[in-house]
C-alpha positions in Angstrom: -5.8 7.5 19.8 -2.3 7.2 21.4 -0.4 4.0 21.3 -0.6 3.9 25.1 -4.4 3.9 24.8 -4.6 1.2 22.3 -5.8 -2.1 23.7 -3.9 -5.3 23.0 -4.6 -6.5 19.5 -6.4 -3.4 18.4 -5.3 -2.0 15.0 -4.5 1.7 15.0 -6.7 3.7 12.6 -3.7 4.6 10.4 -3.0 0.8 9.8 -6.6 -0.3 9.3 -7.0 -1.2 5.6 -10.5 -2.4 6.0 -11.8 0.1 3.5 -8.9 -0.2 1.1 -9.2 -0.8 -2.7 -6.9 -3.5 -4.2 -4.8 -2.2 -7.0 -6.0 1.4 -6.6 -2.5 2.9 -7.2 -0.7 0.1 -9.0 -1.0 1.4 -12.5 0.1 4.9 -11.6 3.0 3.5 -9.5 4.1 1.4 -12.5 4.8 4.6 -14.5 7.2 6.0 -11.9 6.5 8.9 -9.4 7.8 12.2 -8.2 8.4 13.2 -4.6 8.5 16.9 -3.7 10.0 17.9 -0.4 9.1 21.4 0.7 11.7 22.9 3.0 11.1 25.5 5.7 13.3 28.0 3.9 10.8 28.0 0.9 12.9 25.8 -1.4 11.7 22.5 -2.9 13.6 19.4 -3.7 12.2 17.2 -6.5 13.1 13.6 -6.8 11.9 11.7 -9.9 11.9 8.0 -9.3 12.4 5.9 -12.4 9.7 3.5 -13.5 9.9 0.1 -12.0 12.6 -2.4 -13.2 11.3 -4.8 -15.7 11.2 -7.7 -13.3 9.0 -5.7 -10.8 6.8 -4.5 -13.7 6.2 -8.0 -14.8 5.2 -9.1 -11.3 2.9 -6.1 -10.9 1.3 -6.8 -14.3 0.7 -10.4 -13.3 -0.9 -9.4 -10.1 -3.1 -6.8 -11.8 -4.2 -9.3 -14.4 -5.1 -11.8 -11.6 -7.1 -9.0 -9.8 -9.0 -8.1 -13.0 -9.8 -11.8 -13.7 -10.8 -12.6 -10.1 -11.7 -9.3 -8.3 -13.0 -11.2 -5.2 -10.0 -13.5 -5.0 -8.3 -11.5 -2.3 -8.7 -12.0 1.4 -10.8 -9.6 3.4 -9.0 -7.4 5.9 -10.6 -9.3 8.9 -9.1 -12.5 7.6 -5.6 -11.0 7.0 -5.7 -9.5 10.5 -6.6 -12.8 12.0 -3.8 -14.6 10.2 -1.3 -11.9 11.4 -2.5 -12.2 15.0 -2.2 -16.0 14.9 1.4 -15.6 13.6 2.5 -13.6 16.7 
């Protein structure tokens, strides 16, 4: 669907997190990550990102612990979307 075809207030499919899973990638992200850029000439650039700074790691750990203690404590996507629309 093109942006021009999207009706006012409709969420584009690539931004709809209705089927998302909270915390799915948090533990892996905490360990750091690698980005590989494959160039047209056949070469590859590899960028290793350092693990999170300690302050970010502590916040992520806090949020993960909260999620594990209260897995249903988050807001459903429909509620988040409604809040965002009201804030416009």
